[in-house]
KOLBAKE-148425 format. One record per residue: residue number from 1; residue in one letter; x, y, z of N, C-alpha, C, O in turn. Coordinates in steps of 0.05 Angstrom, whole numbers. Example, Ala and Ser with C-alpha at 12.3 -4.5 7.8 and 13.67 -1.06 7.14 Angstrom:
BEGIN
1  a  264  -114  156  246  -90  156  264  -66  156  285  -66  169
2  s  257  -45  142  273  -21  143  258  1  157  268  23  161
% end
This chain:
BEGIN
1  x  2554  2265  24  2537  2256  46  2524  2230  38  2513  2228  16
2  x  2524  2212  56  2511  2186  51  2482  2187  58  2475  2204  74
3  x  2465  2169  48  2436  2169  55  2431  2164  84  2409  2171  93
4  x  2449  2153  99  2443  2147  127  2448  2171  145  2444  2170  169
5  x  2456  2193  134  2460  2218  150  2488  2221  160  2492  2238  177
6  x  2507  2206  149  2535  2209  158  2551  2224  137  2545  2221  113
7  x  2570  2239  145  2587  2254  127  2616  2244  129  2625  2236  151
8  x  2630  2246  107  2658  2238  107  2676  2262  106  2671  2281  90
9  x  2696  2262  123  2715  2284  123  2736  2279  103  2739  2257  92
10  x  2752  2300  97  2774  2296  77  2793  2275  86  2806  2263  69
11  x  2796  2270  111  2814  2250  121  2802  2222  121  2816  2203  129
12  x  2778  2219  112  2766  2193  110  2751  2185  135  2741  2162  137
13  x  2748  2204  155  2733  2198  179  2704  2206  175  2698  2225  161
14  x  2687  2191  186  2658  2196  183  2646  2203  210  2654  2192  231
15  x  2627  2222  210  2613  2229  234  2583  2227  229  2574  2233  207
16  x  2568  2219  249  2539  2215  246  2524  2239  257  2530  2248  279
17  x  2506  2250  241  2489  2273  250  2463  2262  262  2449  2247  249
18  x  2458  2270  286  2434  2261  300  2412  2282  296  2418  2306  298
19  x  2388  2273  290  2366  2291  286  2354  2300  312  2359  2287  332
20  x  2339  2323  313  2327  2332  338  2308  2311  351  2307  2309  375
21  x  2294  2296  335  2276  2275  345  2291  2254  361  2283  2245  382
22  x  2315  2246  350  2331  2227  364  2342  2237  390  2342  2223  410
23  x  2350  2263  390  2360  2275  415  2338  2277  436  2343  2272  459
24  x  2313  2284  427  2291  2285  447  2285  2258  458  2279  2256  482
25  x  2287  2237  442  2282  2210  452  2303  2202  472  2296  2189  493
26  x  2328  2209  467  2349  2202  485  2345  2217  512  2350  2205  533
27  x  2336  2242  511  2331  2257  536  2309  2245  552  2310  2244  576
28  x  2288  2236  538  2265  2224  552  2273  2198  565  2265  2192  587
29  x  2291  2182  551  2300  2158  563  2317  2163  587  2315  2149  608
30  x  2334  2184  585  2351  2191  608  2334  2200  631  2341  2194  654
31  x  2313  2216  626  2295  2225  648  2281  2201  661  2277  2201  685
32  x  2273  2181  644  2260  2158  656  2278  2142  673  2269  2130  693
33  x  2304  2140  665  2322  2124  680  2330  2137  707  2340  2124  725
34  x  2326  2164  709  2333  2178  733  2314  2172  756  2320  2176  779
35  x  2290  2161  750  2271  2154  770  2254  2176  781  2240  2173  800
36  x  2256  2200  768  2240  2223  777  2212  2221  765  2208  2213  743
37  x  2193  2229  783  2165  2228  774  2154  2256  770  2163  2275  784
38  x  2135  2259  753  2123  2285  748  2097  2286  763  2078  2270  759
39  x  2095  2306  782  2072  2308  799  2050  2326  788  2028  2326  798
40  x  2055  2340  766  2036  2359  755  2026  2350  728  2017  2367  712
41  x  2027  2324  722  2015  2315  697  1985  2314  698  1973  2318  719
42  x  1972  2310  675  1943  2310  674  1931  2288  692  1912  2292  706
43  x  1943  2264  690  1933  2242  706  1937  2247  736  1919  2241  752
44  x  1960  2259  744  1965  2265  772  1945  2286  782  1935  2283  804
45  x  1939  2307  766  1920  2327  775  1892  2315  778  1878  2322  797
46  x  1885  2298  760  1858  2285  761  1856  2268  787  1836  2269  801
47  x  1877  2252  792  1877  2236  816  1875  2252  842  1861  2246  860
48  x  1891  2274  843  1891  2291  866  1863  2304  870  1854  2306  892
49  x  1851  2313  848  1824  2325  849  1804  2304  859  1786  2311  875
50  x  1806  2280  849  1787  2259  858  1790  2252  887  1771  2249  902
51  x  1815  2252  897  1820  2247  925  1809  2269  942  1798  2265  964
52  x  1813  2294  933  1802  2317  948  1772  2316  950  1760  2321  971
53  x  1759  2310  927  1729  2307  927  1720  2285  946  1700  2288  960
54  x  1734  2263  946  1727  2240  963  1730  2248  993  1714  2241  1009
55  x  1752  2263  999  1756  2271  1027  1733  2290  1035  1724  2289  1058
56  x  1725  2309  1018  1704  2327  1024  1677  2313  1028  1662  2319  1047
57  x  1672  2293  1011  1647  2277  1014  1647  2262  1040  1626  2258  1053
58  x  1670  2251  1048  1672  2237  1074  1665  2255  1097  1653  2247  1117
59  x  1674  2281  1096  1668  2300  1117  1639  2307  1118  1627  2310  1139
60  x  1626  2309  1094  1597  2314  1093  1582  2291  1104  1563  2295  1119
61  x  1590  2267  1098  1576  2243  1109  1580  2241  1139  1562  2234  1154
62  x  1604  2249  1149  1609  2248  1177  1591  2268  1192  1580  2262  1213
63  x  1587  2292  1181  1569  2311  1193  1540  2301  1193  1525  2306  1212
64  x  1532  2288  1171  1505  2278  1169  1499  2257  1190  1476  2254  1200
65  x  1520  2241  1198  1516  2220  1218  1520  2230  1247  1511  2216  1265
66  x  1534  2252  1251  1541  2260  1278  1516  2270  1293  1498  2282  1282
67  x  1515  2264  1319  1493  2272  1336  1505  2282  1363  1520  2267  1375
68  x  1499  2307  1371  1483  2327  1357  1499  2339  1334  1524  2340  1335
69  x  1485  2349  1314  1499  2361  1291  1509  2389  1297  1495  2405  1310
70  x  1533  2395  1288  1543  2422  1290  1528  2440  1271  1520  2431  1249
71  x  1525  2466  1278  1513  2484  1258  1530  2485  1233  1555  2481  1234
72  x  1518  2490  1210  1532  2488  1185  1555  2508  1184  1575  2502  1171
73  x  1552  2531  1197  1574  2551  1196  1598  2541  1211  1621  2543  1202
74  x  1593  2529  1235  1616  2518  1251  1628  2494  1236  1653  2492  1236
75  x  1612  2478  1224  1623  2455  1209  1640  2465  1186  1662  2453  1181
76  x  1632  2485  1172  1647  2496  1150  1674  2507  1159  1694  2503  1146
77  x  1673  2521  1182  1699  2532  1193  1718  2509  1200  1742  2511  1195
78  x  1707  2487  1212  1724  2465  1220  1736  2452  1196  1760  2445  1196
79  x  1720  2448  1175  1730  2435  1151  1751  2453  1137  1772  2443  1127
80  x  1746  2479  1136  1765  2497  1123  1792  2497  1137  1812  2501  1124
81  x  1792  2493  1163  1817  2492  1178  1834  2469  1168  1858  2471  1165
82  x  1821  2446  1164  1836  2422  1157  1847  2423  1128  1868  2412  1122
83  x  1833  2437  1111  1841  2439  1082  1856  2464  1076  1868  2465  1054
84  x  1856  2484  1094  1871  2509  1088  1892  2514  1108  1916  2514  1102
85  x  1884  2518  1133  1904  2523  1154  1921  2499  1161  1945  2501  1166
86  x  1909  2475  1159  1923  2451  1167  1947  2445  1149  1968  2436  1158
87  x  1945  2451  1123  1966  2445  1104  1991  2461  1109  2013  2450  1111
88  x  1989  2488  1112  2014  2503  1119  2026  2495  1145  2051  2494  1148
89  x  2009  2488  1165  2020  2479  1191  2035  2453  1187  2057  2450  1198
90  x  2024  2435  1171  2037  2409  1166  2064  2413  1152  2084  2401  1158
91  x  2064  2431  1132  2089  2436  1117  2110  2447  1135  2133  2439  1134
92  x  2102  2466  1152  2122  2478  1171  2133  2457  1190  2157  2456  1196
93  x  2115  2440  1201  2124  2420  1220  2143  2400  1206  2162  2391  1218
94  x  2136  2393  1181  2153  2374  1167  2181  2385  1162  2201  2371  1164
95  x  2182  2411  1155  2208  2423  1151  2225  2424  1177  2249  2418  1177
96  x  2211  2431  1199  2226  2432  1224  2235  2404  1233  2257  2401  1242
97  x  2217  2384  1229  2225  2357  1237  2247  2346  1219  2266  2333  1229
98  x  2246  2352  1193  2267  2343  1175  2294  2356  1182  2314  2343  1182
99  x  2293  2381  1189  2317  2395  1197  2329  2383  1223  2353  2379  1225
100  x  2311  2377  1242  2321  2365  1267  2331  2337  1263  2352  2329  1274
101  x  2316  2320  1248  2324  2292  1244  2350  2291  1228  2366  2272  1232
102  x  2354  2310  1209  2379  2309  1193  2404  2313  1210  2426  2305  1202
103  x  2401  2325  1233  2424  2329  1251  2424  2310  1275  2438  2315  1295
104  x  2409  2289  1272  2409  2268  1293  2420  2242  1281  2423  2240  1257
105  x  2425  2223  1298  2435  2197  1287  2416  2184  1268  2424  2168  1251
106  x  2390  2190  1270  2371  2178  1252  2375  2188  1223  2368  2174  1204
107  x  2385  2213  1221  2389  2225  1194  2416  2219  1183  2428  2238  1172
108  x  2425  2195  1184  2451  2188  1173  2447  2168  1150  2440  2145  1155
109  x  2451  2176  1125  2460  2203  1116  2437  2223  1116  2414  2214  1116
110  x  2442  2249  1114  2421  2269  1115  2401  2265  1092  2377  2273  1095
111  x  2410  2254  1069  2392  2251  1046  2370  2231  1052  2349  2230  1039
112  x  2374  2214  1073  2355  2193  1078  2329  2203  1090  2309  2189  1091
113  x  2329  2228  1101  2305  2240  1112  2292  2261  1095  2273  2274  1103
114  x  2303  2265  1071  2291  2283  1052  2267  2270  1039  2269  2248  1028
115  x  2244  2283  1040  2219  2271  1030  2221  2264  1000  2228  2281  984
116  x  2215  2240  994  2215  2231  966  2242  2220  956  2243  2210  934
117  x  2262  2222  972  2289  2213  964  2293  2186  978  2297  2184  1003
118  x  2294  2164  963  2297  2137  974  2323  2124  966  2328  2101  972
119  x  2341  2140  952  2367  2130  945  2366  2112  920  2345  2107  908
120  x  2389  2104  911  2393  2086  888  2410  2063  895  2434  2066  900
121  x  2399  2039  897  2370  2033  892  2353  2042  916  2364  2047  937
122  x  2327  2044  913  2310  2053  935  2312  2035  959  2313  2010  957
123  x  2314  2047  983  2318  2033  1008  2293  2036  1025  2282  2057  1028
124  x  2285  2013  1036  2261  2013  1054  2266  2029  1079  2248  2040  1091
125  x  2291  2028  1089  2298  2042  1114  2294  2072  1111  2286  2086  1130
126  x  2301  2083  1087  2297  2111  1083  2267  2118  1083  2258  2139  1093
127  x  2251  2100  1071  2222  2104  1071  2211  2104  1099  2193  2120  1106
128  x  2221  2086  1116  2212  2085  1144  2218  2111  1159  2201  2121  1173
129  x  2242  2121  1155  2250  2146  1168  2231  2169  1159  2221  2184  1176
130  x  2226  2172  1134  2209  2193  1124  2180  2189  1133  2166  2209  1138
131  x  2171  2164  1135  2144  2159  1145  2141  2168  1174  2121  2179  1182
132  x  2162  2162  1191  2161  2170  1219  2159  2201  1221  2143  2211  1237
133  x  2175  2215  1205  2174  2244  1205  2146  2254  1197  2135  2273  1209
134  x  2135  2242  1176  2108  2251  1166  2086  2246  1187  2070  2263  1192
135  x  2087  2222  1200  2066  2216  1220  2068  2234  1244  2048  2243  1255
136  x  2092  2241  1252  2096  2259  1275  2085  2287  1267  2071  2299  1283
137  x  2091  2296  1244  2081  2322  1235  2051  2322  1232  2038  2342  1239
138  x  2040  2300  1222  2010  2299  1219  1996  2299  1246  1976  2313  1250
139  x  2007  2284  1265  1996  2284  1292  1998  2312  1305  1979  2321  1318
140  x  2021  2326  1301  2024  2353  1311  2004  2372  1299  1992  2389  1314
141  x  1999  2370  1273  1979  2387  1260  1951  2382  1271  1936  2401  1276
142  x  1944  2356  1274  1917  2349  1284  1914  2360  1312  1892  2370  1319
143  x  1934  2357  1329  1932  2366  1356  1929  2397  1357  1913  2407  1373
144  x  1943  2411  1340  1941  2440  1340  1912  2448  1331  1900  2466  1343
145  x  1902  2435  1310  1875  2442  1300  1854  2436  1321  1836  2451  1325
146  x  1857  2413  1335  1838  2406  1355  1838  2425  1379  1817  2433  1388
147  x  1862  2433  1387  1864  2452  1409  1852  2479  1401  1838  2492  1417
148  x  1858  2488  1377  1848  2513  1368  1818  2512  1365  1804  2532  1371
149  x  1807  2490  1355  1778  2487  1352  1764  2487  1379  1743  2498  1382
150  x  1776  2474  1399  1764  2472  1426  1763  2500  1438  1744  2508  1451
151  x  1785  2516  1434  1785  2543  1445  1764  2561  1432  1753  2578  1446
152  x  1758  2556  1407  1738  2572  1393  1710  2563  1401  1691  2579  1403
153  x  1707  2537  1406  1680  2526  1412  1672  2531  1441  1648  2530  1447
154  x  1691  2536  1458  1685  2540  1487  1665  2562  1491  1645  2558  1506
155  x  1669  2586  1479  1648  2607  1483  1621  2599  1472  1601  2606  1484
156  x  1621  2585  1450  1596  2576  1439  1582  2556  1457  1557  2557  1460
157  x  1598  2538  1469  1586  2519  1488  1575  2534  1512  1554  2526  1523
158  x  1589  2554  1522  1579  2570  1544  1553  2584  1537  1534  2584  1554
159  x  1552  2595  1513  1527  2607  1505  1504  2587  1503  1482  2593  1511
160  x  1510  2563  1493  1490  2543  1491  1480  2535  1519  1456  2531  1523
161  x  1499  2532  1538  1491  2525  1565  1474  2547  1578  1454  2542  1592
162  x  1482  2572  1573  1466  2594  1584  1438  2595  1571  1418  2599  1585
163  x  1437  2590  1545  1410  2589  1532  1394  2566  1542  1370  2569  1547
164  x  1407  2543  1547  1392  2520  1557  1382  2526  1586  1359  2519  1593
165  x  1399  2539  1602  1391  2546  1629  1367  2566  1628  1348  2563  1644
166  x  1369  2586  1611  1347  2605  1608  1321  2591  1599  1300  2597  1609
167  x  1324  2573  1580  1300  2558  1571  1288  2542  1593  1264  2541  1596
168  x  1305  2528  1609  1295  2513  1631  1281  2530  1652  1260  2523  1662
169  x  1292  2554  1657  1280  2572  1676  1253  2581  1666  1234  2583  1681
170  x  1252  2588  1640  1226  2596  1628  1206  2574  1630  1182  2578  1636
171  x  1215  2549  1623  1196  2527  1624  1186  2522  1653  1162  2516  1657
172  x  1204  2525  1673  1196  2521  1700  1176  2543  1709  1156  2538  1722
173  x  1181  2567  1700  1162  2589  1705  1135  2584  1693  1115  2590  1705
174  x  1136  2574  1668  1110  2568  1655  1095  2546  1669  1070  2548  1672
175  x  1109  2526  1679  1096  2504  1694  1084  2515  1720  1062  2507  1728
176  x  1099  2533  1733  1088  2545  1758  1063  2561  1753  1043  2559  1768
177  x  1064  2577  1732  1040  2593  1725  1017  2576  1717  994  2581  1724
178  x  1022  2554  1702  1000  2536  1695  989  2523  1719  964  2519  1721
179  x  1006  2516  1739  996  2503  1763  979  2523  1779  958  2516  1790
180  x  988  2548  1781  972  2569  1795  945  2573  1780  925  2577  1793
181  x  946  2574  1754  921  2577  1739  902  2554  1744  878  2558  1747
182  x  913  2530  1746  896  2507  1752  883  2509  1779  860  2503  1783
183  x  899  2518  1799  889  2521  1826  867  2542  1826  846  2539  1839
184  x  872  2564  1812  852  2586  1811  826  2576  1798  804  2582  1806
185  x  830  2559  1777  806  2548  1764  791  2530  1782  766  2531  1783
186  x  805  2514  1798  791  2496  1817  777  2512  1838  754  2506  1846
187  x  790  2534  1848  777  2551  1868  752  2564  1856  731  2566  1869
188  x  755  2574  1831  732  2587  1819  709  2566  1815  686  2573  1819
189  x  716  2542  1807  696  2522  1804  683  2515  1830  658  2511  1832
190  x  699  2514  1852  688  2508  1878  669  2530  1887  648  2525  1899
191  x  677  2555  1882  660  2578  1890  634  2577  1874  613  2582  1885
192  x  636  2571  1848  612  2569  1832  594  2547  1842  569  2550  1843
193  x  606  2525  1849  589  2502  1860  576  2510  1886  552  2504  1891
194  x  591  2523  1903  580  2532  1929  558  2552  1925  538  2552  1939
195  x  562  2570  1906  542  2590  1901  517  2577  1889  495  2585  1896
196  x  521  2558  1872  498  2544  1860  483  2529  1882  458  2528  1882
197  x  497  2517  1901  485  2503  1923  468  2522  1940  445  2516  1948
198  x  480  2545  1946  465  2565  1962  440  2575  1948  419  2578  1959
199  x  443  2579  1921  420  2588  1906  399  2567  1905  375  2573  1905
200  x  408  2542  1904  388  2520  1904  373  2518  1930  349  2514  1931
201  x  388  2522  1952  374  2521  1978  356  2544  1982  334  2542  1993
202  x  364  2567  1972  347  2591  1974  321  2587  1958  300  2594  1967
203  x  325  2577  1934  302  2572  1917  283  2552  1929  259  2555  1928
204  x  295  2531  1941  278  2510  1955  263  2522  1978  240  2515  1983
205  x  276  2539  1993  263  2552  2016  240  2569  2007  219  2569  2020
206  x  244  2583  1985  222  2599  1975  198  2582  1966  175  2589  1971
207  x  205  2561  1952  183  2543  1943  168  2531  1967  143  2529  1967
208  x  183  2524  1988  170  2513  2012  153  2534  2026  132  2527  2036
209  x  162  2558  2026  146  2580  2039  121  2585  2024  100  2590  2035
210  x  123  2585  1997  99  2589  1982  79  2567  1985  55  2572  1986
211  x  88  2543  1988  69  2520  1992  55  2522  2018  31  2516  2020
212  x  69  2531  2039  56  2534  2065  35  2557  2065  14  2555  2077
213  x  42  2578  2051  23  2601  2050  -2  2593  2035  -24  2602  2042
214  x  1  2578  2014  -22  2569  1999  -40  2550  2015  -64  2551  2013
215  x  -27  2534  2031  -43  2515  2048  -58  2531  2069  -72  2519  2086
% end
């Protein structure tokens, strides 16, 4: 065996033995040349987490600025729909759209509408096709969430309107009672004034009668 790791056969032929490290390097190079990306690496998870936190903060800021503000419970339900229910709906719509587009003239070849597959070399036309499918699916998901949210909010809005009507009725009743109380107070004040006037005249008459008797 020679120092370089090659062995000579009895026939004078030599073969080179590759070490495991060399084989691993070759596999890594081959994987890099294939153009495949790893979505579950540490950096990718960090970026996805940061984007999720940023999206949540934007929703919190939106609620802080909205007028009138939704109750915190309703706001939480709305947000949870977009981050939980919305994702499965979007995935389902994308699969249905991809299946339909693959069997249409737009999906020629069918690989051109598979998400993340841009061909070799990458083609901009394939990216445009996949973007169209994604935007249609996203709009469909948003429309479904909005319709579902409106259906849930309608009873709450009716309750709010009923409460507002009840409050207005109570306020109107309070104003009527206050007006009646004011009128009663004015009548009482008038009666007291009239009674004081009569008492003053009576007292004056008595004083006048006593003066005449003394004279």
